[in-house]
C-alpha positions as CSV (number, residue, x, y, z in Angstrom):
1,X,78.0,78.6,77.2
2,X,77.1,80.3,80.4
3,X,77.4,84.0,80.9
4,X,78.9,85.3,84.1
5,X,77.1,88.4,85.3
6,X,78.6,90.6,87.8
7,X,76.9,93.5,89.5
8,X,78.8,96.8,90.2
9,X,81.0,96.5,93.2
10,X,79.7,97.9,96.5
11,X,81.8,99.4,99.3
12,X,80.5,99.3,102.8
13,X,81.9,100.7,106.0
14,X,82.0,98.1,108.8
15,X,82.7,100.3,111.8
16,X,82.6,97.5,114.4
17,X,85.4,95.7,112.5
18,X,87.4,98.9,111.7
19,X,87.4,98.4,108.0
20,X,85.8,99.1,104.6
21,X,84.8,96.1,102.5
22,X,84.2,95.8,98.8
23,X,81.6,93.3,97.7
24,X,81.1,91.7,94.3
25,X,77.8,89.9,93.9
26,X,77.4,90.0,97.7
27,X,80.8,88.2,98.2
28,X,83.5,90.1,100.1
29,X,86.2,90.7,97.5
30,X,88.6,92.7,99.7
31,X,89.0,95.2,102.5
32,X,91.0,98.1,103.8
33,X,91.6,98.2,107.6
34,X,92.1,101.2,109.9
35,X,92.2,102.4,113.4
36,X,91.0,105.8,114.5
37,X,93.2,108.1,116.5
38,X,91.4,111.3,117.5
39,X,90.3,112.9,114.1
40,X,92.7,110.7,112.1
41,X,91.8,107.4,110.3
42,X,95.1,105.4,110.2
43,X,94.9,103.0,107.3
44,X,97.3,100.0,107.8
45,X,96.2,97.2,105.5
46,X,94.5,96.7,102.2
47,X,93.8,93.3,100.5
48,X,91.9,92.0,97.5
49,X,91.2,88.2,97.2
50,X,93.1,86.4,94.5
51,X,89.8,85.5,92.7
52,X,89.2,89.3,92.3
53,X,92.6,90.5,91.3
54,X,93.2,92.7,88.3
55,X,89.8,94.3,88.3
56,X,90.7,97.6,89.8
57,X,88.8,96.8,93.0
58,X,91.5,98.1,95.4
59,X,91.3,101.5,93.8
60,X,87.5,101.6,94.0
61,X,87.6,100.5,97.6
62,X,90.3,103.0,98.7
63,X,88.8,105.9,96.8
64,X,85.4,105.4,98.4
65,X,86.9,104.8,101.9
66,X,88.9,108.1,101.6
67,X,85.8,109.9,100.3
68,X,84.0,108.7,103.4
69,X,86.8,109.9,105.7
70,X,86.5,113.4,104.1
71,X,82.7,113.4,104.6
72,X,83.2,112.5,108.2
73,X,85.5,115.5,108.7
74,X,88.5,113.3,109.5
75,X,92.0,113.1,108.2
76,X,94.0,110.2,106.6
77,X,97.3,108.7,107.7
78,X,98.4,106.2,105.0
79,X,100.5,103.5,106.8
80,X,99.3,100.9,104.3
81,X,101.6,100.9,101.2
82,X,98.7,100.6,98.8
83,X,96.8,103.6,100.3
84,X,100.1,105.6,100.3
85,X,100.7,104.8,96.6
86,X,97.0,105.6,95.8
87,X,97.5,109.0,97.4
88,X,100.5,109.8,95.2
89,X,98.2,109.5,92.1
90,X,95.1,111.1,93.7
91,X,96.2,114.5,94.9
92,X,92.6,115.5,95.6
93,X,93.0,113.9,99.1
94,X,96.3,115.8,99.8
95,X,94.5,118.4,101.9
96,X,93.3,115.8,104.4
97,X,96.4,113.6,104.5
98,X,98.9,113.6,107.4
99,X,102.4,112.1,107.3
100,X,103.2,108.7,108.8
101,X,105.4,109.4,111.8
102,X,107.4,107.0,114.1
103,X,105.0,108.1,116.9
104,X,101.9,107.0,114.8
105,X,103.6,103.7,114.0
106,X,104.3,103.0,117.7
107,X,100.7,103.9,118.6
108,X,99.4,101.6,115.8
109,X,101.6,98.7,116.9
110,X,100.2,99.1,120.4
111,X,96.6,99.2,119.2
112,X,97.2,96.0,117.1
113,X,99.0,94.2,119.8
114,X,102.3,93.9,117.8
């Protein structure tokens, strides 16, 4: 029998790619993507690879990303459904969360070329 050892997941900010990634044993297990608009970080997509599902990695990833946003003195706009759901359970970020508006969605679509 072989034992599978896994190190603690690591979250890193990849500014040039506009995302935070979560790594498990140096493999990218998932990401949460954003675009910055003035002092607001607009999160629009979060994903965890199938091989890493069910480990709570999305929650770790998003919590650390939002903590980084706070440390940077920015605000959160949760377009991503996962980030929005996370925020309903983690009210400690309510003071830096802005609502998703039609204007923000139009801006985001133009930034993403949709």
